C-alpha positions in Angstrom: 6.1 25.3 -5.9 5.8 26.2 -1.8 7.0 24.0 0.8 3.4 22.6 1.1 3.6 20.8 -1.7 6.5 18.6 -1.6 4.7 15.2 -1.9 3.0 14.3 -5.3 -0.2 13.3 -3.3 -0.7 16.4 -1.7 -1.7 18.0 -5.1 -4.5 17.1 -7.9 -1.7 17.5 -11.0 -1.7 14.7 -13.4 -0.2 14.2 -16.6 -2.5 15.2 -19.5 -4.2 17.7 -17.3 -1.9 20.6 -18.4 0.4 21.0 -15.2 3.6 20.6 -15.1 5.6 17.4 -13.3 5.7 19.1 -9.5 9.7 18.0 -9.4 11.0 17.8 -6.1 13.7 20.2 -5.0 15.2 21.8 -1.7 11.9 22.5 -0.9 11.6 18.9 0.0 13.8 19.3 2.6 12.3 22.7 4.4 9.3 22.3 7.1 7.6 24.9 8.5 8.0 25.2 11.9 5.5 23.7 14.4 6.0 26.1 16.7 8.8 28.9 17.8 10.6 29.2 21.4 12.6 32.2 21.9 13.4 32.1 18.2 14.1 28.6 18.3 12.0 27.0 15.3 10.9 23.3 16.2 9.9 21.3 12.9 9.6 18.0 11.7 13.5 16.8 11.4 13.6 18.0 15.1 10.5 16.1 16.1 11.8 12.7 14.4 15.3 13.3 16.1 13.3 13.5 19.5 11.0 10.6 18.7 13.9 8.8 17.7 16.2 9.0 20.6 13.3 8.6 23.0 12.6 4.9 21.4 16.1 4.3 21.4 16.8 4.7 25.0 13.6 3.1 25.6 14.5 0.0 23.5 17.7 -0.6 25.5 16.3 0.2 28.7 13.4 -2.5 28.1 16.2 -4.8 26.9 18.7 -4.3 29.5 16.8 -2.8 32.3 16.3 -6.5 34.2 18.4 -8.7 32.1 18.0 -12.4 32.4 20.4 -15.5 32.2 18.1 -17.0 29.7 17.1 -13.9 27.5 13.5 -13.0 26.2 13.2 -11.8 22.8 13.7 -8.2 23.6 17.0 -9.0 25.5 18.2 -11.0 22.4 17.6 -8.5 20.1 19.2 -5.9 22.1 22.4 -8.2 22.8 22.8 -9.1 19.2 22.8 -5.5 18.0 25.3 -4.5 20.7 27.4 -7.4 20.4 27.2 -6.3 16.3 28.5 -2.8 16.8 31.4 -4.0 19.7 32.8 -6.9 18.4 32.1 -5.9 14.4 33.5 -2.5 14.7 34.9 -1.6 18.0 36.9 -4.5 18.7 38.1 -4.9 15.0 39.3 -1.5 15.0 40.5 -0.5 18.3 41.3 -4.3 20.0 39.3 -5.5 23.2 41.5 -3.8 25.6 41.8 -0.1 24.3 37.9 -0.4 22.9 36.2 -1.8 25.3 35.6 1.8 27.3 34.3 3.1 23.9 31.5 0.9 23.0 28.4 2.4 24.9 29.1 5.3 22.6 29.8 3.7 19.5 26.8 1.5 20.1 24.8 4.9 20.6 26.5 6.4 18.1 25.6 3.6 15.4 21.7 3.1 16.5 21.1 7.2 16.6 22.4 7.4 13.0 20.5 4.2 11.7 17.2 5.3 12.9 17.5 9.0 11.9 18.7 7.4 8.5 15.6 4.8 8.8 12.9 7.4 9.2 13.1 8.0 5.4 11.1 4.9 5.4 8.9 5.1 7.8 5.1 5.8 7.0 3.7 9.2 8.2 7.7 10.1 8.6 9.1 9.6 5.5 12.1 12.1 6.0 15.5 11.2 6.6 16.9 13.3 9.6 20.8 13.1 8.5 20.0 14.5 5.1 19.7 18.2 6.9 23.3 18.9 7.2 23.3 19.9 10.4 22.5 16.9 12.2 25.6 14.6 10.7 27.7 17.8 11.0 26.8 17.9 14.8 27.4 14.2 15.3 30.9 14.8 13.2 31.4 17.4 15.8 31.1 15.6 18.7 33.2 12.8 17.3 36.3 15.3 16.2 36.2 16.8 20.0 36.6 13.3 21.5 39.3 12.4 18.7 41.4 15.7 19.5 41.1 15.5 23.3 42.0 12.0 23.2 45.0 12.5 21.2 46.2 15.5 23.3 45.8 13.2 26.5 47.4 10.0 24.9 50.3 12.0 23.6 50.5 15.5 25.0 50.9 18.5 23.1 54.2 17.8 20.9 53.3 14.0 20.3 49.6 15.0 19.6 51.3 17.7 17.0 53.0 14.6 15.2 50.0 12.7 15.0 48.0 15.4 13.5 50.9 16.5 11.1 52.3 12.7 10.3 55.7 13.9 11.2 58.3 11.5 10.2 62.1 13.1 9.8 62.8 10.3 7.3 60.7 12.4 4.5 63.6 14.7 4.4 63.0 18.1 2.2 59.1 17.1 1.5 58.2 16.6 5.4 57.2 20.3 5.9 54.9 20.4 2.8 53.6 16.9 3.8 53.4 18.3 7.6 50.7 20.9 6.3 48.9 18.7 4.3 48.1 16.6 7.1 47.7 19.1 9.3 44.7 20.8 6.9 43.6 17.3 6.0 43.2 16.0 9.4 42.3 19.0 11.5 39.8 20.8 8.7 39.0 18.4 6.3 38.1 14.9 8.3 35.3 16.4 10.1 33.4 17.8 7.0 34.3 14.7 5.3 32.9 12.8 7.7 29.5 14.5 8.0 29.2 15.2 4.4 29.5 11.3 3.2 26.4 10.4 5.5 24.5 13.7 4.6 25.2 13.3 0.6 24.1 9.7 0.8 20.8 10.4 2.5 20.1 13.6 1.0 20.4 11.9 -2.6 18.2 8.7 -1.7 15.6 10.6 -0.3 15.3 12.8 -3.4 15.1 9.5 -5.5 12.3 8.3 -3.4 10.2 11.5 -3.8 11.3 11.8 -7.5 9.8 8.4 -8.2 6.9 8.9 -5.8 5.6 12.1 -7.4 6.0 10.5 -10.8 4.0 7.6 -9.7 1.2 9.8 -8.9 1.5 12.3 -11.7 1.6 9.6 -14.5 -1.8 8.3 -12.9 -4.1 9.3 -15.5 -4.9 7.9 -19.5 -2.1 5.9 -20.9 0.1 7.6 -18.2 -1.0 4.6 -16.0 1.1 2.2 -17.3 4.1 4.6 -16.7 2.6 4.8 -13.4 2.9 1.2 -12.7 6.6 1.3 -13.7 7.3 4.4 -11.5 5.9 2.2 -8.8 8.1 -0.3 -9.0 11.1 1.5 -8.9 9.9 3.1 -5.8 9.5 0.0 -4.1 12.9 -1.0 -5.3 14.4 2.1 -4.2 13.1 1.7 -0.6 14.6 -1.8 -0.4 18.4 -0.3 -1.7 17.6 2.3 0.7 17.2 0.1 3.9 20.5 -1.4 2.6 22.0 2.2 2.4 20.9 3.2 5.8 22.6 0.6 7.5 25.9 0.7 5.6 25.8 4.6 6.1 25.5 3.8 10.0 28.4 1.2 9.8 30.6 3.6 7.6 30.1 6.1 10.1 31.3 4.3 13.2 33.5 2.5 11.7 35.1 6.1 10.6 35.0 7.3 14.2 36.8 4.2 15.7 39.5 4.6 12.7 39.8 8.1 14.2 39.9 6.8 17.5 42.7 4.2 16.7 44.9 6.6 15.2 44.4 8.8 18.6 45.6 6.1 20.8 48.4 4.6 18.5 51.8 5.1 19.3 53.3 7.8 17.0 57.0 6.5 15.9 
């Protein structure tokens, strides 16, 4: 199947028509470029990322551009979202004194990830940007650079080395082995797992939504209509479940970010 046949309603294939089930696959994540500039292909995920960024910036600008002592509805929603991340994630992990300076970054990260996830259930968009590995990997690398830089700034070269390797002389003979494992885990595995956790959940969720959507259309013929109703019901349930997962994954991503920052700021003993 070509990339142009990603969704069931783009085909005329139904059960009992002599055609096979147009199962979703990796082609569901491949999009033809809208245009190309100097070898750079601008496609649907990039468009959704840009539109999402504009919407987030526009929302917070509208909410806080002219703040009022008695907030309006938009300002109230903006304050609630901002305060949720500040108090529920940053303060709980880093504390108010150390965490205040990182609140804007973590708030921006949370809402960006959430909106990129949310595109999956938005009509016409119907695609989670974070199911393309490059996007969560890029975000994870930004966090990684900040975390590593902060660790060196806070502890110096020797202190940072001890921080990354989990140096503890009380471990005795196993210390060298522990240091190698910790160094590999912290500097190589951590950014990868940070990105994969978000990517894998959004990838799997989108595949399930596409599969049940296609099945609903494919079964819409003869006696298959009864099964199509069941499949459509599963699609609705999956959308509701995805809405929950999308928010949870954004929360987990920034919670891990704050945990890494907390480790960089912690005093090593």
